C-alpha positions in Angstrom: 22.1 19.5 1.1 22.3 23.3 1.3 21.4 26.3 -0.8 23.3 29.5 -0.4 23.0 32.8 -2.2 26.3 34.5 -3.1 28.1 36.3 -5.9 29.5 34.4 -8.8 32.3 32.0 -7.7 34.6 29.5 -9.3 33.2 26.1 -10.2 32.1 24.1 -7.2 29.6 21.3 -7.5 27.1 19.6 -9.8 23.8 18.2 -8.7 22.0 16.4 -11.4 22.3 14.2 -14.4 19.9 14.1 -17.4 20.1 12.9 -21.0 19.8 15.4 -23.9 16.4 15.3 -25.6 16.3 16.4 -29.3 14.1 19.3 -28.2 16.9 20.5 -26.0 19.2 20.8 -28.9 16.7 23.0 -30.7 16.1 25.3 -27.8 19.9 25.6 -27.1 20.7 26.2 -30.7 18.1 28.9 -30.9 19.8 30.8 -28.0 23.4 30.0 -28.9 23.7 33.3 -30.7 23.3 35.1 -27.4 26.3 33.3 -25.9 28.1 36.6 -25.2 25.0 38.6 -24.4 25.2 41.0 -21.5 27.9 39.5 -19.4 28.1 42.8 -17.6 25.1 41.7 -15.6 26.3 40.2 -12.3 23.3 38.8 -10.5 23.4 37.0 -7.2 24.3 33.3 -7.7 22.5 30.5 -5.8 24.6 27.5 -5.1 23.0 24.1 -4.3 24.3 20.8 -3.0 23.5 17.8 -5.2 23.2 15.1 -2.5 21.4 14.9 0.8 24.7 15.1 2.7 26.8 18.3 2.8 29.3 18.5 0.0 30.8 20.8 -2.6 28.1 22.8 -4.3 27.2 23.8 -7.8 25.8 27.2 -9.1 22.1 26.8 -9.9 22.6 27.7 -13.5 24.7 24.6 -14.0 22.0 22.3 -12.6 19.9 20.5 -15.2 16.6 21.0 -13.3 14.4 23.8 -12.0 15.4 23.6 -8.4 13.4 25.8 -6.0 15.1 27.2 -2.9 14.0 29.0 0.3 15.7 30.2 3.5 14.5 30.8 7.0 13.9 34.4 6.1 11.5 33.4 3.4 9.6 31.1 5.8 9.5 33.8 8.5 8.2 36.4 6.0 5.2 34.2 5.0 4.4 33.3 8.7 3.1 29.8 7.6 2.1 27.4 10.3 4.6 24.7 9.3 6.9 23.7 6.4 4.0 22.0 4.5 1.8 25.2 4.6 4.8 27.2 3.5 5.3 25.0 0.5 1.7 25.3 -0.4 1.8 29.1 -0.4 5.2 29.6 -1.9 6.5 26.8 -4.1 5.5 26.4 -7.8 3.8 23.2 -8.7 2.8 22.4 -5.1 -0.8 21.9 -4.0 -2.5 20.2 -1.0 -5.2 17.7 -0.3 -6.6 18.2 3.2 -8.1 14.7 3.4 -7.2 14.3 7.1 -8.9 17.6 8.1 -6.0 18.8 10.3 -3.6 21.6 9.5 -0.6 19.5 10.5 -1.7 16.4 8.5 -2.1 17.7 4.9 -1.0 15.9 1.8 1.7 17.8 -0.1 1.6 17.2 -3.8 4.3 18.3 -6.2 3.9 17.6 -10.0 1.2 15.1 -9.1 3.3 13.1 -6.6 2.5 13.0 -2.9 4.1 13.1 0.5 1.4 12.3 3.0 1.0 11.4 6.6 -1.9 9.0 5.8 -0.9 5.3 5.7 -1.9 3.6 2.5 -1.4 6.7 0.3 0.9 6.1 -2.7 4.0 8.1 -1.8 6.1 9.7 -4.5 8.3 12.3 -2.8 11.3 11.8 -0.5 12.0 14.2 2.3 15.4 14.7 4.0 16.3 16.5 7.2 20.1 17.1 7.6 20.9 14.3 5.2 18.5 11.7 6.8 15.5 10.5 4.8 12.5 11.0 7.1 9.9 9.1 5.1 8.9 6.6 7.8 9.8 2.9 7.3 6.1 1.7 7.4 4.4 3.1 4.3 6.9 5.8 3.4 4.6 8.3 5.1 5.8 11.8 6.1 4.6 13.3 9.4 4.9 17.0 8.9 4.1 17.7 12.6 7.5 16.2 13.5 9.5 18.8 11.6 10.1 21.9 13.8 9.6 25.0 11.5 11.8 27.2 13.8 14.8 24.9 13.2 14.8 25.2 9.4 17.7 27.2 7.9 17.1 26.4 4.3 15.2 24.0 2.0 15.4 22.9 -1.6 12.7 21.3 -3.7 14.5 19.0 -6.2 12.2 18.1 -9.1 12.1 14.8 -11.0 13.4 11.3 -10.3 16.8 12.3 -9.0 18.5 9.0 -8.1 20.9 10.6 -5.7 18.1 11.0 -3.3 17.4 7.3 -3.1 14.1 5.4 -2.9 10.8 7.0 -3.3 12.1 10.0 -5.3 9.6 9.6 -8.1 8.4 13.2 -8.5 10.9 15.1 -6.4 12.9 15.4 -3.2 12.7 18.0 -0.4 16.0 18.6 1.3 15.9 20.5 4.6 18.9 21.9 6.4 18.6 23.0 10.0 20.1 26.0 11.8 23.4 26.1 13.6 24.6 28.4 16.4 27.3 30.1 14.5 25.0 31.1 11.6 21.9 31.8 13.8 23.2 33.5 17.0 20.9 35.2 19.5 17.9 34.5 21.7 14.2 35.1 21.0 10.9 34.3 22.6 7.7 34.4 20.5 4.0 34.4 21.6 1.0 34.0 19.3 -2.7 33.9 19.7 -5.8 33.9 17.4 -8.9 32.4 16.0 -10.3 29.1 17.3 -8.3 29.1 20.4 -4.9 29.2 18.7 -2.1 29.9 21.1 1.6 29.1 21.0 4.9 29.9 22.6 8.3 29.5 20.9 11.8 29.8 22.2 15.0 30.0 20.2 18.7 30.4 21.2 21.9 30.0 19.3 25.6 30.8 19.9 29.2 29.9 19.6 32.6 30.5 21.3 36.2 30.9 20.4 36.9 27.3 21.1 34.9 26.2 18.1 31.9 25.1 20.0 28.4 26.1 18.8 24.9 25.4 19.8 21.3 26.0 18.7 18.1 25.0 20.6 14.5 25.7 19.9 11.2 24.6 21.6 7.6 25.3 21.0 4.2 24.4 22.3 1.1 24.9 20.1 -2.6 24.4 20.8 -5.8 25.2 19.0 -9.4 24.1 19.3 -9.7 23.8 15.5 -12.3 25.4 13.3 -14.3 22.2 12.8 -16.4 20.4 15.4 -14.3 18.8 18.1 -11.0 19.1 16.3 -8.3 20.2 18.8 -4.6 19.9 18.1 -1.6 19.9 20.5 2.0 20.1 19.1 5.1 20.0 21.3 8.5 20.1 19.7 12.1 20.4 21.0 15.2 20.6 18.8 18.8 21.0 19.6 22.0 21.0 17.5 25.4 21.0 19.2 28.6 21.1 17.3 32.3 21.9 17.0 34.3 23.1 14.1 37.7 24.4 13.1 39.3 25.5 9.8 39.0 22.0 8.3 36.4 20.0 10.3 32.8 20.3 11.4 31.0 17.9 13.7 27.3 18.3 14.8 24.9 16.3 16.9 21.2 16.9 16.4 18.6 15.9 19.0 14.9 16.3 18.2 11.8 15.2 20.1 8.1 15.7 19.4 5.0 14.6 21.3 1.8 15.5 19.4 -1.9 14.8 19.5 -3.8 15.7 16.4 -7.5 15.5 15.7 -8.4 15.2 12.0 -12.0 14.5 11.3 -11.6 13.9 7.7 -14.0 14.3 4.7 -17.5 15.6 5.0 -20.5 14.6 2.9 -21.5 17.3 0.5 -25.1 17.9 1.9 -23.9 18.4 5.4 -21.1 20.6 4.4 -23.6 22.9 2.7 -25.8 22.9 5.9 -22.9 23.5 8.4 -19.4 24.2 7.0 -17.8 23.3 10.4 -19.5 19.9 10.7 -17.8 16.5 10.7 -19.0 13.2 9.3 -18.1 10.9 12.2 -15.9 11.5 15.3 -13.4 11.2 16.9 -10.4 10.7 14.6 -7.3 11.1 16.8 -3.6 10.5 15.9 -0.8 10.6 18.5 2.8 10.9 17.3 5.8 10.6 19.5 9.3 10.8 18.0 12.9 10.8 19.0 15.6 11.7 16.4 19.3 11.6 16.8 21.8 12.5 14.0 25.5 12.8 14.1 27.0 14.5 11.1 30.5 15.4 10.2 32.6 16.8 7.3 36.3 17.3 6.9 38.3 19.1 4.2 41.5 17.2 3.2 42.5 20.2 1.1 40.9 22.9 -1.0 39.6 20.3 -3.5 38.5 17.3 -1.4 35.7 17.1 1.2 34.6 14.1 3.2 31.2 14.0 4.9 28.9 11.5 6.5 26.3 10.9 9.2 25.0 8.3 11.6 21.4 8.5 12.8 18.7 6.8 14.9 15.0 7.5 14.9 12.1 6.1 16.9 8.5 6.9 16.2 5.4 5.7 18.1 2.1 6.4 16.4 -1.4 5.4 17.6 -4.8 6.2 16.0 -8.3 6.1 17.4 -11.0 6.6 14.7 -14.7 6.5 14.9 -16.2 5.3 11.6 -19.4 4.1 10.0 -19.7 0.3 9.8 -20.6 -0.2 6.2 -21.7 -3.7 6.9 -24.8 -2.3 8.5 -25.9 -0.1 5.7 -27.9 -2.7 3.9 -29.3 -4.5 7.0 -32.5 -4.4 9.0 -31.3 -2.7 12.2 -34.3 -0.7 13.7 -36.6 -3.3 15.2 -35.1 -5.7 17.8 -36.4 -9.3 17.5 -38.1 -11.1 20.3 -34.9 -12.9 21.2 -33.0 -9.7 21.2 -35.6 -8.0 23.4 -35.3 -10.9 25.8 -31.5 -10.6 25.8 -31.7 -6.8 26.5 -34.3 -7.4 29.3 -32.1 -10.1 31.0 -29.2 -7.7 30.9 -31.1 -5.0 32.7 -31.8 -2.7 29.6 -35.1 -0.9 29.1 -36.5 1.7 26.8 -35.8 -0.2 23.6 -38.5 -0.3 20.8 -41.0 -3.1 20.9 -42.7 -2.4 17.6 -42.9 0.0 14.7 -39.3 1.2 14.8 -38.1 2.7 11.5 -35.6 5.2 10.2 -38.1 8.1 10.7 -38.8 7.5 14.4 -35.5 5.8 15.4 -32.9 7.9 13.5 -30.0 6.5 15.6 -30.7 2.8 16.3 -28.5 1.1 18.8 -30.5 -1.5 20.7 -29.8 -4.3 18.2 -26.1 -3.5 18.4 -26.1 -3.9 22.2 -28.2 -7.1 22.0 -25.9 -8.7 19.4 -22.9 -7.6 21.4 -24.2 -9.4 24.4 -24.7 -12.6 22.5 -21.8 -12.1 20.0 -24.2 -12.8 17.1 -24.0 -10.6 14.0 -22.5 -7.4 15.5 -21.0 -6.8 12.1 -24.5 -6.5 10.6 -26.4 -4.7 13.4 -23.8 -2.3 14.8 -23.8 1.0 12.9 -20.3 2.1 14.0 -16.8 1.0 14.3 -13.8 2.1 16.5 -10.7 1.4 14.4 -7.4 1.4 16.4 -3.9 1.2 15.1 -0.5 1.3 16.7 2.9 1.3 15.0 6.3 1.3 16.7 9.1 2.1 14.3 12.9 2.2 14.7 15.2 3.0 12.0 18.9 3.7 11.9 21.6 4.0 9.4 24.7 5.7 8.2 26.1 7.2 5.0 29.2 8.8 3.7 30.6 10.5 0.6 33.7 12.1 -0.8 33.7 15.1 -3.1 36.6 15.9 -5.4 36.9 19.2 -7.4 39.7 19.0 -10.0 40.6 19.3 -13.7 39.8 16.4 -16.0 41.7 16.6 -19.4 42.1 20.3 -18.7 38.4 20.9 -17.9 36.8 21.7 -14.6 35.3 18.6 -13.0 33.5 17.7 -9.8 33.1 14.1 -8.7 31.1 12.8 -5.7 30.8 9.2 -4.6 29.3 7.6 -1.6 27.4 4.8 0.1 24.6 4.4 2.6 22.9 1.8 4.8 19.4 2.0 6.3 17.7 -0.5 8.6 14.2 -0.4 10.1 12.2 -2.5 12.4 8.4 -2.0 12.5 5.7 -3.4 14.7 2.1 -2.7 13.5 -1.1 -3.7 15.2 -4.7 -3.0 14.0 -8.1 -3.9 15.4 -11.7 -2.8 15.3 -14.4 -2.6 17.9 -18.1 -2.5 17.1 -20.3 0.4 18.3 -23.2 2.6 17.4 -23.6 6.1 16.0 -24.9 8.9 18.2 -26.8 12.0 17.2 -23.5 14.0 17.3 -22.0 11.3 15.0 -19.7 10.1 17.6 -19.3 6.4 18.1 -20.0 4.6 21.3 -18.2 1.2 21.5 -19.8 -2.0 22.7 -18.2 -5.2 23.9 -17.8 -6.8 20.5 -14.7 -6.9 18.4 -14.0 -7.7 14.7 -11.8 -10.6 15.6 -13.4 -13.4 13.6 -15.0 -15.0 16.6 -18.6 -14.1 15.7 -21.0 -16.8 14.6 -22.3 -14.8 11.7 -21.5 -15.9 8.1 -20.4 -12.3 7.5 -18.0 -12.3 10.4 -14.6 -10.9 9.5 -11.2 -10.5 11.1 -9.8 -7.0 10.7 -6.9 -7.6 13.1 -3.4 -7.1 11.9 -0.2 -7.8 13.9 2.8 -7.5 11.7 6.5 -7.2 12.3 8.5 -5.8 9.4 12.3 -5.7 8.9 13.9 -3.7 6.1 17.5 -3.3 5.1 18.7 -1.1 2.2 22.2 -0.8 0.9 23.0 1.9 -1.7 26.0 3.1 -3.7 25.9 6.4 -5.6 28.0 8.7 -7.7 27.8 11.9 -9.7 30.2 13.7 -12.0 29.9 17.1 -13.5 32.4 18.2 -16.2 32.6 21.6 -17.9 32.9 20.7 -21.6 33.8 24.4 -22.3 32.9 27.7 -20.7 29.2 27.3 -21.7 28.3 23.6 -21.7 28.3 21.5 -18.5 27.3 17.8 -18.4 26.4 15.8 -15.4 26.2 12.0 -15.1 24.7 10.4 -12.0 23.6 7.0 -10.7 22.5 5.1 -7.6 22.2 1.4 -6.9 19.8 0.3 -4.2 19.3 -3.1 -2.8 16.4 -3.6 -0.4 15.4 -6.7 1.6 12.0 -6.7 3.2 11.0 -9.4 5.7 7.4 -9.4 7.0 6.3 -11.7 9.9 2.6 -12.2 10.7 2.1 -12.7 14.5 -1.5 -13.9 14.0 -1.0 -16.3 11.1 2.7 -17.3 11.0 4.3 -19.8 8.7 3.1 -18.5 5.3 0.1 -19.6 3.4 -2.9 -17.8 1.8 -3.9 -16.0 5.0 -0.4 -15.2 6.3 1.5 -11.9 5.9 4.8 -13.7 6.1 7.1 -12.9 3.3 10.7 -12.3 2.2 11.2 -9.8 -0.6 14.3 -8.5 -2.4 14.3 -5.5 -4.6 17.3 -4.0 -6.4 17.9 -1.5 -9.2 20.4 0.9 -10.7 18.8 4.3 -11.5 20.8 6.6 -13.9 20.5 10.3 -14.7 22.0 12.6 -17.2 21.9 16.4 -17.5 23.2 19.1 -19.8 23.2 22.8 -19.0 24.0 25.7 -21.3 25.3 28.9 -19.6 26.1 31.4 -22.4 25.6 34.4 -20.1 25.2 35.3 -16.4 21.8 36.6 -17.4 20.2 33.4 -18.7 20.8 29.6 -19.1 19.1 26.5 -20.4 19.0 22.9 -19.3 17.9 19.5 -20.4 17.7 16.4 -18.1 16.7 12.8 -17.9 16.4 10.8 -14.6 15.1 7.6 -13.2 13.9 6.8 -9.7 12.1 3.9 -8.0 10.3 2.9 -4.9 9.8 -0.5 -3.4 6.2 -1.7 -2.5 5.2 -0.8 1.0 4.2 -3.4 3.6 0.6 -2.2 3.1 0.8 -3.1 -0.5 2.7 -6.3 0.0 0.2 -7.3 2.6 -2.7 -7.0 0.2 -1.5 -8.3 -3.2 -3.2 -11.7 -3.6 -6.0 -11.9 -6.1 -7.1 -15.2 -4.4 -7.4 -13.5 -1.0 -8.5 -9.9 -1.5 -8.8 -7.4 1.4 -10.5 -4.1 2.2 -8.4 -1.0 2.0 -6.9 0.2 4.3 -8.5 -1.7 7.1 -7.0 -5.2 6.6 -4.2 -7.0 4.9 -3.8 -10.5 3.6 -1.5 -12.7 1.5 1.5 -11.1 -0.2 2.6 -12.3 -3.7 5.5 -10.2 -4.8 5.0 -6.8 -6.5 7.5 -5.1 -8.8 9.1 -1.8 -8.0 7.5 1.3 -9.3 10.0 3.0 -11.8 9.6 6.6 -12.8 11.4 8.1 -15.8 11.5 11.9 -16.0 12.4 14.5 -18.6 13.1 18.2 -17.8 13.7 20.9 -20.3 13.7 24.6 -19.8 15.3 28.0 -19.4 15.8 30.5 -16.6 17.4 33.8 -16.2 17.9 37.1 -14.3 17.5 40.7 -15.4 19.9 42.7 -13.2 20.0 41.7 -9.6 16.3 42.1 -8.9 14.3 40.2 -11.5 14.2 36.4 -12.3 12.2 34.3 -14.7 11.9 30.6 -15.6 10.1 28.5 -18.2 10.2 24.8 -18.5 8.4 21.6 -19.5 8.5 18.1 -17.9 7.2 14.6 -18.3 7.3 11.8 -15.8 6.2 8.3 -16.7 5.5 5.7 -13.9 6.1 2.1 -15.0 4.7 -0.9 -13.1 2.7 1.6 -11.1 0.7 0.1 -8.2 -3.1 0.5 -8.1 -5.8 -1.0 -5.8 -8.0 -2.9 -8.2 -11.4 -4.5 -7.7 -12.3 -8.1 -6.9 -15.6 -9.9 -7.5 -16.4 -9.4 -3.8 -18.1 -6.1 -3.3 -15.8 -3.6 -1.6 -12.7 -5.9 -1.8 -9.7 -5.8 -3.9 -5.9 -6.1 -4.0 -2.8 -4.2 -5.1 -1.2 -5.0 -8.4 1.3 -3.7 -10.9 -0.9 -2.5 -13.7 1.1 -0.5 -16.2 1.8 3.1 -16.7 0.7 6.6 -15.5 2.0 9.9 -16.7 2.4 13.4 -15.3 3.5 16.1 -17.7 3.2 19.8 -17.9 4.6 23.4 -18.1 6.0 25.5 -15.4 6.5 29.3 -15.7 7.3 32.0 -13.3 8.9 35.4 -12.6 9.7 37.8 -9.8 11.0 41.3 -9.5 11.6 44.1 -7.1 10.7 47.8 -7.8 11.8 49.9 -5.0 9.9 48.9 -1.9 7.6 46.6 -3.8 8.4 42.9 -4.5 6.1 40.8 -6.7 6.2 37.1 -7.9 4.0 35.0 -10.1 4.1 31.3 -10.9 1.9 29.1 -13.1 1.8 25.3 -13.5 -0.1 23.3 -16.1 -0.3 19.7 -15.0 -1.7 16.9 -17.1 -1.9 13.7 -15.0 -3.4 10.6 -16.7 -3.6 6.9 -16.7 -1.8 5.3 -19.7 -3.0 1.7 -19.2 -6.5 0.3 -19.1 -7.6 -1.3 -15.9 -10.7 -2.3 -13.8 -11.1 -0.8 -10.4 -13.6 -0.9 -7.6 -16.4 1.7 -7.9 -18.3 2.2 -4.7 -20.2 5.4 -5.1 -19.6 5.7 -8.9 -22.8 6.0 -11.0 -21.2 4.2 -13.9 -20.4 1.0 -12.0 -21.0 -2.4 -13.5 -23.5 -3.7 -10.9 -26.2 -1.1 -11.2 -27.6 2.0 -9.4 -26.6 2.2 -5.8 -24.6 -1.1 -5.9 -20.9 -1.8 -5.6 -19.6 -2.8 -8.9 -16.5 -1.9 -11.0 -15.5 0.7 -13.6 -13.1 0.5 -16.4 -10.2 3.0 -16.6 -9.2 3.9 -20.2 -5.9 5.3 -21.3 -6.2 9.1 -21.1 -8.5 9.2 -18.1 -7.3 11.8 -15.6 -5.9 10.7 -12.2 -8.1 11.9 -9.3 -7.0 14.6 -6.9 -4.6 16.3 -9.3 -5.7 19.7 -10.7 -4.8 20.8 -14.2 -4.0 24.4 -13.4 -2.2 26.1 -10.4 -1.2 29.7 -9.9 0.8 31.3 -7.0 1.2 35.1 -6.7 2.6 37.3 -4.0 3.3 41.0 -3.4 5.2 42.6 -0.5 5.6 46.3 0.2 8.1 47.8 2.7 6.8 51.0 4.4 10.1 52.4 5.6 12.2 50.3 8.0 9.5 49.4 10.4 6.3 48.2 8.6 5.9 45.6 5.8 2.7 44.2 4.3 2.5 41.1 2.2 -0.3 39.3 0.3 -0.1 35.9 -1.4 -2.7 34.2 -3.5 -3.2 30.5 -4.3 -5.4 29.5 -7.2 -6.1 25.8 -7.9 -8.4 24.2 -10.5 -10.9 21.5 -9.7 -10.0 17.8 -9.8 -11.8 14.5 -10.0 -12.8 12.7 -6.8 -11.1 9.5 -5.7 -13.5 6.8 -6.9 -14.1 8.6 -10.1 -11.1 7.2 -11.9 -13.0 6.8 -15.1 -14.0 10.5 -15.0 -17.6 9.7 -15.9 -19.6 9.7 -12.7 -22.8 11.7 -12.8 -25.2 12.6 -9.9 -28.9 11.6 -10.3 -30.2 13.1 -7.0 -31.5 9.7 -5.9 -28.8 7.1 -5.7 -25.9 9.5 -6.3 -25.4 13.0 -4.7 -22.7 15.4 -5.5 -20.7 16.0 -8.7 -17.8 13.6 -8.2 -15.3 16.5 -8.3 -13.8 19.1 -6.1 -14.3 22.6 -7.4 -11.5 25.0 -8.2 -10.7 27.7 -5.6 -8.7 30.9 -5.0 -7.5 31.9 -1.5 -5.7 35.0 -0.4 -3.7 35.5 2.7 -2.5 38.8 4.3 0.6 39.2 6.5 1.9 42.3 8.4 5.2 42.8 10.3 6.0 45.8 12.4 9.4 46.4 14.2 9.0 48.5 17.3 12.7 48.5 17.8 15.6 46.1 17.5 14.3 43.8 20.1 10.5 43.8 19.7 8.6 42.8 16.6 4.8 42.6 16.2 3.2 40.5 13.4 -0.2 39.3 12.3 -1.8 37.3 9.6 -5.3 36.8 8.1 -5.6 33.5 6.2 -8.4 33.1 3.7 -8.8 36.9 3.7 -12.2 36.9 1.8 -13.6 33.9 3.9 -14.1 31.6 0.9 -15.7 28.2 1.4 -13.6 25.8 -0.7 -12.6 22.2 -0.9 -9.2 20.7 -1.7 -10.1 17.0 -2.3 -13.0 14.7 -2.9 -14.0 11.0 -2.6 -17.0 9.0 -3.7 -18.6 6.6 -1.2 -21.8 5.4 0.5 -23.5 7.8 2.9 -25.1 6.5 6.1 -27.3 9.5 6.9 -30.5 11.1 5.6 -30.6 14.8 4.7 -31.9 15.5 8.3 -28.8 13.7 9.7 -30.4 10.4 11.0 -28.8 7.1 10.2 -30.5 5.3 7.3 -30.2 1.6 6.4 -31.9 -0.1 3.4 -33.1 3.1 1.8 -34.2 1.2 -1.4 -35.8 -2.1 -2.1 -33.6 -5.1 -2.9 -32.4 -5.6 -6.4 -31.4 -9.2 -7.2 -30.9 -9.9 -3.5 -28.7 -6.8 -2.9 -29.8 -3.5 -1.3 -28.8 -0.4 -3.2 -27.3 2.4 -1.1 -27.3 6.2 -1.3 -23.9 7.4 -2.4 -22.4 10.9 -2.3 -19.3 13.0 -2.9 -17.3 13.5 0.3 -15.3 16.7 0.4 -12.2 18.0 2.3 -13.1 21.6 3.3 -10.5 24.3 3.6 -10.3 26.5 6.7 -12.4 29.7 6.8 -11.0 33.1 7.6 -8.6 32.9 10.5 -6.8 35.7 12.3 -3.8 35.5 14.6 -1.3 38.0 16.0 2.0 37.6 17.7 5.0 39.3 19.4 8.6 38.4 19.2 11.3 39.6 21.6 14.9 39.1 20.5 18.3 39.6 22.1 
């Protein structure tokens, strides 16, 4: 899928397919009188492909959706770190949650739907690279660090539940097209350096010859120490595209490789964030990603009206994580004073220095002797060890192919574009997970001991967090779209896609089925339709109305934890897998857009997306446990408005989004950390969601603004501003949590924020360019996400267990709001040499 800016051209292609809402008729009738207004205006036309594969294209004004486009020049101008950061700064309706705490691991949210690298996050956006869906097979996650920014030629954000983009397109689809040697010739080398030890080197080369051969290669190496405690990142990416083309055919082979190590130390408890903004809750939290991607694409024009295109791809991703976490099983235990038997065990093993009497939270803020003693005897390490080392490893292979044919012709004397195609995707996944007990140190790192959460302990509280799962998924799909010009002003698009997915899970630890087994065979199929109508009375403005449906199949994480009779903890274990239904989203889009001359653009639209059979993690009677279930309906609706203009050397843009995201079905969910829970103060009970409660982590208001000024031919300055309203914390689904300063700390929300960024570019000559950027120009302290949960530490930083007397045999805990802090002011500069 490509986006190209050009002057008005004959009819080419249609992208989308909605149904006409009564409100659309009213809007279009209101403006029908202007059908012949100012046709003398001849603004630049943006043409967009309507499927992930290359095909014939449609002018943007004939698309029944507010598509957003960007090119490599737009990305270069903003100097964003990667494609996710660029979307956050530039695209309307996009905001981020920095839950992982690493700049390459942010959650991208668009219209309240998410594309996240975090396993277990409900995913609602599909992402394509050169026609290949790069949501990973296991959990539909998107690893932004595997997409080389320097290879991007263009990108389109398609809103709504566009069925042409396949599974997981609930709230939108991002289609990225990479560079080719013919369109991006030349050689360049770029060096950057800046705050927190940031340094990178980037190489880029493209070219072609008279024999039709073309090539483009880019490579980069990035390192920074990170602004938070012990949070370094290393990113290494190599990308190449090699092709051949003549007057009718184009063949390209893409090879991409990445080998990255990212440290994301996650959320921080509100008290410690106030004391030290750079601090972390526990450490380390390391993710290693290694990826190989091969993609062979081709297209062939049979004649001026018929285009064939297709691709074959292979992708292999190896991901491992090593996370130091708090062992919540120790928070309500007596852990400070070793018993006589434990002291004897420690002495026999050669240990000394352990307390013999009077140990408590005040004089032993980081207890560890009981953990060591219990590890030696394998008795109750789950209760006495304050820390856990959680490890995961996933090996994923996916391959597939797709093809389509595009036909541009006349139908009953009217211009018509028809596209039809098919696709096949297959994936094989191996996933392992395990936990090792340990203890918390003064720097909040975790030291492991020789005891594992493998179910072999003698304690009644022993648990088995191991997972060893093989998953096999196959998806067949058929799709088609047809756009017909009813007359010179009205254009209708009808689209649809049929998907059939077969998921087979095999449990290597508990094979054969049964309550404790992850074995399961699942089949999901659905036809998703779409209908769109656009009204183009003038080259200066147009209106659109669209309806679309999209779906996603439950992930292995959700299928592996869906049994009410065998609940699990999220996301650390899976068990039993009764079938879940597909999530189905139905979206309406209605709006207008236009241009004033060649330099000013505006847009105004409304949308509503309803999720049916949505999947939610709901509470079980066991504290802290639950399971996934289809529970009903959620809704995301809102208003989008924007405009941009250029006045001489000054360019300005402003976009605003109002987003109302609510639950529409009542449900009971787990409420660890929520003051209104059913069990009482400090305990782990449940809360009731009511229809109309707002969905956590989704702000109601967003604003994006930018201004760029060109000082002659050499110097340009740009500033962009991001404003985001506050949102409820995860765990505060009922929106009624209140802090009391004793059992509950923090507001249960993340506050709104405004961040400004400054960019400068200076051309010394044709070959040498200097540039620099200051992010968070005014050095604001802000947070992008929040979550409720139990805190393990006192205000002085020591580990605290049993802070309150028992209530009905249970020990209440101190709970707090955990926050995802945004980066402070950062400065970096660079130089680019081009041939």
